[in-house]
KETI-314346 format. One record per residue (C-alpha): residue number from 1; chain; x, y, z. Coordinates in steps of 0.25 Angstrom, whole numbers, plus 5000, padded with zeros to 4 digits. Layout:
N
{NUM 'A' {X Y Z}}
...
//
This chain:
201
{1 'A' {5270 5094 4652}}
{2 'A' {5265 5091 4639}}
{3 'A' {5274 5087 4626}}
{4 'A' {5276 5101 4620}}
{5 'A' {5281 5107 4636}}
{6 'A' {5292 5095 4638}}
{7 'A' {5297 5098 4624}}
{8 'A' {5298 5115 4627}}
{9 'A' {5307 5110 4641}}
{10 'A' {5316 5101 4633}}
{11 'A' {5319 5113 4623}}
{12 'A' {5322 5122 4634}}
{13 'A' {5330 5112 4642}}
{14 'A' {5338 5109 4628}}
{15 'A' {5340 5125 4624}}
{16 'A' {5351 5128 4634}}
{17 'A' {5359 5116 4628}}
{18 'A' {5355 5119 4614}}
{19 'A' {5359 5133 4615}}
{20 'A' {5373 5130 4621}}
{21 'A' {5376 5120 4608}}
{22 'A' {5369 5132 4599}}
{23 'A' {5377 5144 4605}}
{24 'A' {5390 5146 4612}}
{25 'A' {5395 5157 4621}}
{26 'A' {5409 5159 4626}}
{27 'A' {5422 5167 4625}}
{28 'A' {5432 5167 4615}}
{29 'A' {5447 5172 4620}}
{30 'A' {5460 5171 4613}}
{31 'A' {5473 5179 4609}}
{32 'A' {5474 5189 4595}}
{33 'A' {5485 5183 4588}}
{34 'A' {5488 5195 4578}}
{35 'A' {5486 5211 4582}}
{36 'A' {5477 5220 4576}}
{37 'A' {5484 5231 4571}}
{38 'A' {5496 5231 4561}}
{39 'A' {5511 5237 4567}}
{40 'A' {5514 5251 4562}}
{41 'A' {5528 5255 4560}}
{42 'A' {5533 5269 4555}}
{43 'A' {5541 5280 4558}}
{44 'A' {5531 5287 4565}}
{45 'A' {5524 5278 4574}}
{46 'A' {5522 5263 4577}}
{47 'A' {5509 5256 4578}}
{48 'A' {5507 5243 4587}}
{49 'A' {5498 5235 4592}}
{50 'A' {5497 5222 4600}}
{51 'A' {5483 5215 4600}}
{52 'A' {5480 5209 4616}}
{53 'A' {5483 5193 4616}}
{54 'A' {5467 5193 4620}}
{55 'A' {5454 5190 4613}}
{56 'A' {5442 5188 4620}}
{57 'A' {5426 5189 4619}}
{58 'A' {5414 5182 4620}}
{59 'A' {5409 5170 4608}}
{60 'A' {5396 5164 4603}}
{61 'A' {5395 5154 4594}}
{62 'A' {5383 5148 4587}}
{63 'A' {5383 5133 4584}}
{64 'A' {5379 5128 4572}}
{65 'A' {5376 5114 4566}}
{66 'A' {5387 5109 4557}}
{67 'A' {5398 5114 4565}}
{68 'A' {5394 5128 4562}}
{69 'A' {5394 5140 4570}}
{70 'A' {5394 5155 4573}}
{71 'A' {5404 5162 4582}}
{72 'A' {5403 5176 4587}}
{73 'A' {5414 5182 4595}}
{74 'A' {5417 5198 4602}}
{75 'A' {5432 5196 4604}}
{76 'A' {5440 5208 4611}}
{77 'A' {5455 5211 4611}}
{78 'A' {5465 5222 4614}}
{79 'A' {5476 5228 4606}}
{80 'A' {5486 5237 4611}}
{81 'A' {5491 5247 4602}}
{82 'A' {5504 5256 4602}}
{83 'A' {5509 5268 4594}}
{84 'A' {5522 5274 4595}}
{85 'A' {5523 5288 4586}}
{86 'A' {5537 5292 4584}}
{87 'A' {5545 5305 4592}}
{88 'A' {5529 5308 4596}}
{89 'A' {5532 5313 4608}}
{90 'A' {5539 5325 4602}}
{91 'A' {5553 5328 4598}}
{92 'A' {5564 5321 4605}}
{93 'A' {5553 5311 4612}}
{94 'A' {5551 5298 4608}}
{95 'A' {5541 5291 4603}}
{96 'A' {5527 5290 4607}}
{97 'A' {5520 5278 4609}}
{98 'A' {5505 5276 4612}}
{99 'A' {5498 5264 4615}}
{100 'A' {5482 5260 4615}}
{101 'A' {5474 5248 4618}}
{102 'A' {5461 5243 4610}}
{103 'A' {5451 5233 4611}}
{104 'A' {5446 5226 4600}}
{105 'A' {5433 5218 4598}}
{106 'A' {5431 5209 4588}}
{107 'A' {5418 5201 4584}}
{108 'A' {5420 5188 4574}}
{109 'A' {5407 5181 4569}}
{110 'A' {5411 5168 4564}}
{111 'A' {5405 5155 4557}}
{112 'A' {5412 5144 4563}}
{113 'A' {5413 5127 4559}}
{114 'A' {5417 5117 4566}}
{115 'A' {5422 5104 4561}}
{116 'A' {5416 5091 4566}}
{117 'A' {5423 5084 4579}}
{118 'A' {5419 5082 4595}}
{119 'A' {5424 5091 4605}}
{120 'A' {5436 5098 4595}}
{121 'A' {5430 5103 4581}}
{122 'A' {5438 5113 4574}}
{123 'A' {5432 5125 4568}}
{124 'A' {5433 5136 4558}}
{125 'A' {5425 5150 4558}}
{126 'A' {5424 5162 4549}}
{127 'A' {5417 5175 4549}}
{128 'A' {5417 5189 4552}}
{129 'A' {5423 5199 4563}}
{130 'A' {5421 5214 4569}}
{131 'A' {5431 5220 4575}}
{132 'A' {5430 5233 4583}}
{133 'A' {5443 5241 4589}}
{134 'A' {5442 5250 4601}}
{135 'A' {5452 5264 4600}}
{136 'A' {5462 5264 4588}}
{137 'A' {5473 5273 4590}}
{138 'A' {5472 5285 4584}}
{139 'A' {5482 5283 4572}}
{140 'A' {5471 5272 4567}}
{141 'A' {5463 5280 4561}}
{142 'A' {5463 5272 4547}}
{143 'A' {5457 5260 4554}}
{144 'A' {5443 5257 4557}}
{145 'A' {5438 5252 4573}}
{146 'A' {5432 5240 4568}}
{147 'A' {5430 5229 4556}}
{148 'A' {5428 5217 4550}}
{149 'A' {5436 5205 4548}}
{150 'A' {5435 5192 4544}}
{151 'A' {5438 5179 4554}}
{152 'A' {5442 5164 4553}}
{153 'A' {5446 5156 4562}}
{154 'A' {5448 5141 4567}}
{155 'A' {5449 5131 4579}}
{156 'A' {5442 5120 4587}}
{157 'A' {5433 5119 4596}}
{158 'A' {5434 5111 4608}}
{159 'A' {5422 5108 4616}}
{160 'A' {5420 5104 4630}}
{161 'A' {5406 5101 4633}}
{162 'A' {5400 5114 4631}}
{163 'A' {5413 5123 4631}}
{164 'A' {5418 5125 4617}}
{165 'A' {5433 5130 4617}}
{166 'A' {5438 5133 4604}}
{167 'A' {5452 5139 4599}}
{168 'A' {5453 5145 4587}}
{169 'A' {5463 5154 4578}}
{170 'A' {5455 5164 4572}}
{171 'A' {5460 5175 4560}}
{172 'A' {5452 5188 4556}}
{173 'A' {5456 5196 4544}}
{174 'A' {5451 5208 4547}}
{175 'A' {5447 5219 4536}}
{176 'A' {5457 5232 4534}}
{177 'A' {5450 5241 4547}}
{178 'A' {5456 5253 4538}}
{179 'A' {5446 5266 4537}}
{180 'A' {5448 5278 4526}}
{181 'A' {5451 5288 4537}}
{182 'A' {5465 5289 4543}}
{183 'A' {5481 5285 4537}}
{184 'A' {5482 5270 4537}}
{185 'A' {5491 5271 4550}}
{186 'A' {5488 5258 4556}}
{187 'A' {5482 5244 4550}}
{188 'A' {5474 5233 4558}}
{189 'A' {5480 5219 4557}}
{190 'A' {5469 5213 4548}}
{191 'A' {5473 5199 4550}}
{192 'A' {5470 5194 4565}}
{193 'A' {5472 5181 4571}}
{194 'A' {5467 5176 4585}}
{195 'A' {5466 5163 4593}}
{196 'A' {5454 5161 4602}}
{197 'A' {5448 5150 4609}}
{198 'A' {5433 5150 4611}}
{199 'A' {5425 5145 4624}}
{200 'A' {5410 5143 4622}}
{201 'A' {5400 5137 4627}}
//
């Protein structure tokens, strides 16, 4: 075998290791610390929401020199909603309560910086996020079912051989989410906080 063939074999043999150092694939899971909607109470009706305490989805990261990186996630969570209309059951009847659930997909794309360290490395991240809701209640005609936000995060990366464990606190500031049709009855909670843990290989 000539020197050129030996060099080609060396490159092919080292490709999986190099790819593992350059790209990380894994999962990110955690709990929302805030609800997706603001509560509404009036004489006619009340609206409350409760975001389920789980968030989960695949995660990928590109590792760059000097502690830099680019991370993309596809995260799913679920929100329960309860609408109570006073006297909606008719004369002499009590309030009518309707319940509904909707799934929420979030796709954040963040630039990250890891501070120098061995085994334990604090990190900061910032970028943008896209959010899309499933079925929204009928009274939410003033809201868009998708929108964009600005996201920042801070955490600690713990590296054990090829496994990277990354607990973090993440904050997202969403756009208003309102459109030009319908009365402003419901409002999104524009400030969102999450506790997440990433497991990346």
